N, C-alpha and C positions, 0 to 999 in steps of 0.2 A: 358920901351921898347916901341918903336913906332910901329905903324901899319905897316909901310913899312918894318921894320926889321922882324916883325912877319910873314909877307907875304913871304919874301925871305927865311926865315928859314923853312917854312912849305911846300914849294913846293917839289913835288915828281916827278919822271920821269913818263911820260905818254906813255903807250904802247897800241896802238889800237888793237881791236880784229881782224880786217881785214886790211891787208896792203893796201896802196894806189893803188897798181897795181892790186889788186884783187877785188876792190869795184865794178867795172862794172860787173864782172862775177857774183858776189854774188847778186847784185841788179837785174840783168836780170833774174837770176834763181828764185829769190823770186817773182818777178812780174809774171813770167810764171807759177809758182806754184799757185799764187793767181788767175790767170786767169782760170786754170784748176779747182781749188776748187770752184770758183764762178760758173762755168758752171755746175759742178756736183750738187751744191746746188740749182741752178735754175731748174734742171730737177726734183728734188724730194724735195720740200719745206715742210718738216715736222718739228715738234717741236724737235725731236731727232737730226735732222741734223744741228740745229743751233750751238750747242757746238762742233759737230763733223766736220762740214765743214765751217760754217759761220764765227766762231771766228778765226780759223786758216787762213782762206782766208783774213780776214780783217787785221790780224797781219802781214801776209806775204806781203800784199799790202803796209801797212804803213812802215815797215822796208825796203822793196824793193825800195819804192819811196825815202826814205831818203838816201839809199846807192847810188841810181842813181844820186840824186842831188849832193852828195859828189863826185862821180866819174866824172861826167861831169863838174861840177863847176858852180857856180853862179857868173855872171859878172854884176856888177852894174855900 
């Protein structure tokens, strides 16, 4: 069995979590949530707020940025 036939037989359909039409909305919402959480974290920077506000803010910013890049498109 060659590598090409193995590749062709193992492919499965891909269903994205967010449809192409909804990526901009999801990305914008995540970036807005990240902005709010970052602002709240900046007002009260305690050790307890790092896992409560800091980590969710950074995750929301990361995923929101990726969704916005996918929604708007990257042209090279």
